[in-house]
C-alpha positions as CSV (number, residue, x, y, z in Angstrom):
1,M,49.8,-45.7,-87.4
2,S,51.8,-44.8,-90.5
3,N,51.2,-42.3,-93.0
4,R,50.2,-43.0,-96.8
5,S,49.8,-40.1,-99.6
6,A,48.6,-39.8,-103.2
7,G,50.4,-36.8,-104.3
8,N,49.6,-33.9,-102.1
9,L,46.9,-36.0,-100.5
10,R,47.6,-37.6,-97.0
11,C,45.9,-40.2,-94.6
12,R,46.5,-41.4,-91.2
13,Y,46.4,-45.0,-92.4
14,D,44.9,-47.2,-89.6
15,P,42.1,-49.8,-91.3
16,P,40.6,-52.3,-89.6
17,A,41.4,-55.9,-90.8
18,D,38.4,-56.3,-93.2
19,V,39.8,-53.4,-95.4
20,L,42.3,-54.3,-98.5
21,E,44.6,-51.8,-99.3
22,I,44.3,-50.5,-102.5
23,D,46.3,-48.1,-104.7
24,V,44.4,-45.1,-105.5
25,R,46.4,-44.4,-108.8
26,D,45.0,-47.2,-110.5
27,L,41.4,-45.9,-110.0
28,P,39.5,-43.2,-112.5
29,G,39.5,-39.7,-111.2
30,R,35.4,-39.7,-110.1
31,L,36.1,-42.6,-107.4
32,R,39.6,-41.1,-106.2
33,A,37.7,-37.9,-106.0
34,L,35.1,-40.0,-104.0
35,L,37.1,-41.4,-101.8
36,L,40.3,-38.3,-101.2
37,L,38.2,-35.5,-101.2
38,D,37.2,-33.8,-98.2
39,G,34.1,-31.8,-98.6
40,T,30.5,-32.6,-98.3
41,L,29.8,-36.5,-99.7
42,T,26.4,-35.4,-100.9
43,T,27.7,-32.4,-102.9
44,A,29.7,-34.3,-104.6
45,L,27.3,-36.8,-105.5
46,E,24.8,-34.6,-106.7
47,A,27.5,-32.3,-108.7
48,Y,28.7,-36.1,-110.5
49,R,25.2,-37.7,-110.6
50,L,23.3,-34.3,-111.9
51,A,20.8,-35.8,-109.2
52,P,19.2,-34.6,-105.7
53,V,20.9,-37.2,-103.2
54,V,18.0,-38.8,-100.7
55,V,19.6,-39.2,-97.0
56,E,18.0,-41.6,-95.3
57,V,18.7,-42.2,-91.5
58,L,17.9,-45.9,-90.4
59,S,19.0,-45.7,-87.0
60,L,20.5,-43.6,-84.2
61,D,21.6,-45.3,-81.1
62,L,23.8,-44.6,-78.0
63,V,26.9,-47.2,-78.0
64,A,30.4,-47.6,-76.0
65,L,33.0,-46.8,-78.4
66,D,35.2,-49.7,-79.9
67,A,38.7,-49.6,-79.4
68,D,39.2,-48.6,-83.1
69,T,37.1,-45.8,-83.1
70,G,38.3,-44.8,-79.4
71,R,41.7,-44.8,-80.8
72,W,40.7,-42.4,-84.0
73,L,38.2,-40.5,-81.7
74,D,41.5,-40.2,-79.2
75,A,38.8,-41.2,-76.9
76,T,38.6,-44.1,-73.7
77,P,37.3,-46.9,-75.7
78,G,33.9,-48.1,-73.9
79,A,33.3,-44.5,-73.7
80,P,29.5,-43.7,-74.3
81,A,28.9,-42.4,-77.9
82,L,26.4,-41.6,-80.3
83,S,26.3,-44.1,-83.5
84,R,23.8,-43.2,-87.0
85,R,23.5,-45.1,-90.0
86,T,22.5,-43.3,-93.1
87,A,21.9,-44.4,-96.6
88,L,22.4,-42.3,-99.4
89,Y,20.4,-43.1,-102.5
90,D,19.7,-41.3,-106.2
91,A,16.5,-39.7,-105.5
92,H,15.5,-40.0,-109.0
93,T,17.0,-43.8,-109.6
94,N,16.6,-44.5,-106.1
95,E,19.9,-46.2,-106.5
96,L,21.9,-46.9,-103.6
97,L,24.8,-44.8,-103.4
98,V,26.7,-44.6,-100.1
99,E,26.3,-46.7,-96.5
100,A,27.7,-44.4,-93.9
101,D,28.2,-45.1,-90.3
102,T,28.9,-41.9,-88.1
103,V,30.0,-42.2,-84.3
104,M,30.3,-39.2,-82.2
105,L,31.1,-37.8,-78.9
106,P,28.0,-35.4,-77.7
107,E,30.2,-33.7,-75.3
108,R,32.4,-32.6,-77.4
109,L,29.9,-30.9,-80.2
110,P,28.1,-27.4,-79.7
111,P,24.8,-28.3,-78.3
112,A,22.8,-26.8,-81.7
113,F,24.6,-29.5,-83.7
114,S,23.9,-32.4,-81.3
115,D,20.6,-31.4,-81.2
116,A,20.3,-31.0,-84.8
117,V,21.7,-35.2,-85.4
118,R,19.5,-36.5,-82.4
119,R,16.7,-35.2,-84.8
120,T,17.9,-37.2,-86.9
121,E,18.5,-34.0,-89.3
122,P,19.4,-36.0,-92.9
123,G,23.0,-34.9,-93.6
124,I,25.9,-34.3,-91.1
125,G,27.6,-32.4,-93.6
126,D,24.5,-29.6,-94.5
127,A,24.1,-29.5,-90.7
128,L,27.9,-28.5,-90.2
129,V,27.6,-26.0,-92.7
130,R,24.0,-24.7,-91.8
131,L,24.9,-24.0,-88.0
132,R,28.6,-22.6,-89.2
133,V,30.2,-25.1,-87.0
134,A,33.8,-24.9,-87.8
135,H,35.8,-28.0,-88.3
136,R,37.8,-30.0,-90.5
137,R,38.2,-33.3,-91.8
138,E,40.8,-36.0,-91.5
139,L,41.0,-38.8,-94.1
140,L,41.9,-42.3,-91.8
141,W,42.1,-44.5,-94.0
142,Y,40.5,-45.9,-97.5
143,G,40.6,-49.1,-99.6
144,R,38.0,-52.1,-100.3
145,D,35.9,-54.5,-97.9
146,P,34.0,-57.4,-99.2
147,V,31.2,-55.0,-100.2
148,G,33.2,-52.3,-102.2
149,L,35.2,-49.3,-101.7
150,V,35.3,-48.1,-98.2
151,R,36.8,-45.0,-96.6
152,C,36.8,-43.5,-93.1
153,H,37.6,-39.8,-92.1
154,R,37.3,-38.0,-88.7
155,L,35.5,-34.7,-88.0
156,V,37.7,-32.3,-86.2
157,H,36.0,-29.5,-84.0
158,A,37.7,-27.2,-81.6
159,A,41.4,-28.9,-82.1
160,H,39.3,-32.3,-80.6
161,P,38.0,-35.1,-83.4
162,V,34.1,-35.4,-82.9
163,A,33.3,-37.9,-84.7
164,C,34.2,-40.7,-86.9
165,V,32.6,-41.4,-90.7
166,R,32.8,-44.6,-92.2
167,E,31.5,-44.6,-95.7
168,S,30.8,-47.5,-97.8
169,F,30.3,-47.3,-101.4
170,P,28.5,-50.4,-102.4
171,G,29.4,-52.4,-105.8
172,V,32.1,-50.3,-106.4
173,D,35.2,-52.3,-106.5
174,A,38.7,-51.9,-106.9
175,G,40.2,-55.6,-106.8
176,P,42.7,-56.7,-108.5
177,S,41.3,-56.5,-111.9
178,G,40.7,-52.6,-111.2
179,P,37.6,-51.0,-110.6
180,R,34.1,-52.1,-112.0
């Protein structure tokens, strides 16, 4: 594990093998903000696009933690977890903006939040705010994968990691020729 920083922004850089390193200083401000800010992504996208964002829950499954996610959540690989896959779309254009994979440890979450997620309530960030669940986000890593820019952060509640969120921004590239 190593720390990388861009100015005052720090992340725990521990990416999987399919994620290539990028220098955030080469990105335009809007892409730096999407990758590095720790607020609610849906709200940031709506502010940037001046359009509502629709969150579609694609799947909700019980899974066993893989080794990377177990390490990021300070949990034992193979432990039971809840996996949720979502897609965020621009409500006006139907453009796919983000694909998100979230792995949660329900036993570390308040019951009301776990229930909201199981009912497939669309936005996890919105549910955290609505239910007043005290939490913070820690950026684990960022980079690019074959699809586009990608980042991963974890949610921490009551001093314990409770969820790991990997967000992919399809079609947004930061390759050698720069962002497109």
